[in-house]
C-alpha positions in Angstrom: 0.1 0.1 0.0 1.4 3.4 -1.0 2.0 6.0 1.9 -0.2 8.9 1.2 0.8 11.0 4.3 1.8 14.4 3.3 5.1 15.8 4.4 5.7 18.9 6.5 8.4 21.2 5.4 10.3 23.8 7.5 11.5 26.5 5.2 13.5 29.6 5.7 14.9 31.9 3.1 18.6 32.2 2.0 20.9 35.0 3.1 23.4 37.5 1.6 26.4 36.3 3.8 27.8 33.2 2.1 31.0 31.2 2.2 32.9 32.4 -0.8 34.8 29.3 -1.3 35.1 28.3 -5.1 33.3 25.3 -6.4 30.1 23.8 -5.0 29.1 23.6 -1.4 26.1 22.0 0.3 23.5 24.9 0.7 23.4 24.6 4.5 27.3 25.2 4.4 27.2 28.0 1.7 24.9 30.1 3.7 26.2 31.7 6.8 23.2 32.5 8.9 22.1 31.7 12.5 18.5 31.8 11.3 19.1 29.1 8.7 21.0 27.0 11.4 18.2 27.5 13.8 15.5 26.6 11.4 17.5 23.4 10.4 17.7 22.5 14.2 14.2 23.1 14.8 13.2 20.8 11.7 15.5 18.1 13.1 14.1 18.3 16.6 10.6 17.9 15.1 11.6 15.3 12.8 10.5 17.3 9.8 12.2 17.9 6.4 13.9 21.2 5.9 14.5 23.3 2.9 16.1 26.8 2.2 14.2 29.0 -0.2 16.7 30.5 -2.6 15.8 33.6 -4.6 17.6 32.0 -7.5 17.2 28.2 -7.2 13.9 27.8 -5.4 13.7 25.2 -2.7 16.9 23.7 -1.8 17.7 20.6 0.2 20.4 21.3 2.8 22.8 19.0 1.2 22.1 20.3 -2.3 25.3 21.7 -3.7 25.4 25.3 -4.9 28.0 27.9 -6.0 28.6 31.0 -4.5 26.2 33.6 -6.1 24.7 37.0 -5.4 20.8 37.3 -6.1 18.0 38.8 -4.0 14.5 38.0 -5.0 12.6 41.2 -6.3 8.9 41.9 -6.2 8.8 41.7 -10.1 10.3 38.2 -9.9 7.6 36.8 -7.3 5.2 35.6 -9.8 7.6 33.3 -11.9 9.3 32.3 -8.6 6.0 31.4 -7.0 5.2 29.3 -10.0 8.6 27.4 -9.7 8.0 26.8 -6.0 4.5 25.5 -6.7 6.0 23.0 -9.0 8.6 22.0 -6.5 6.0 21.6 -3.6 3.6 19.7 -5.8 6.2 17.2 -6.8 7.3 16.6 -3.1 4.0 15.4 -1.7 3.9 18.5 0.8 0.9 19.1 3.0 2.1 21.9 5.2 4.8 24.5 5.2 6.3 26.2 8.2 8.0 29.4 7.0 10.5 30.7 9.4 11.3 34.5 8.8 12.2 37.6 10.5 9.4 40.2 10.7 8.8 42.5 7.8 9.4 45.6 10.2 12.9 44.1 11.0 13.8 43.1 7.5 11.6 44.4 4.7 13.8 42.6 2.1 12.1 39.3 3.1 8.8 40.4 1.7 9.3 38.9 -1.8 10.4 35.5 -0.3 7.2 35.4 2.0 5.0 36.5 -1.0 6.5 33.8 -3.2 6.0 30.9 -0.7 2.5 32.1 0.1 1.4 32.3 -3.4 3.1 28.9 -4.2 1.3 27.3 -1.2 -2.1 28.7 -2.2 -1.6 27.5 -5.8 -1.0 23.9 -4.8 -3.4 24.1 -1.7 -0.7 23.5 0.8 -1.2 24.9 4.4 1.3 27.5 5.1 2.3 28.9 8.6 4.4 32.0 8.9 6.7 31.8 12.1 8.5 35.1 12.7 11.4 35.0 15.0 
């Protein structure tokens, strides 16, 4: 019998501070953010899957290897990125997303990331909880 349970993902967005080492590094090592580390630890404690929302690549698994890059998601890019994220969510049997973010008042630059994940979740009918830290 096929397992039809839906996965819960803990997701947080990428960051500007990156390990500049050449070549490819696992995403969790490339991004230098205490928020990302805390989100990863939270997912681990809750025995949930963890992803990093990249403004360039979409949803990254923590061990997915990526190069050093510089790209911040803009408001104009949200519709296309939300479509990409919706496809990634749909193909992953996700039923719920817990999106960990800083508040918009503290970091207005996070708004496009929040908007993209909310639109993606709405498109594929996935519950999305925003958790501000």
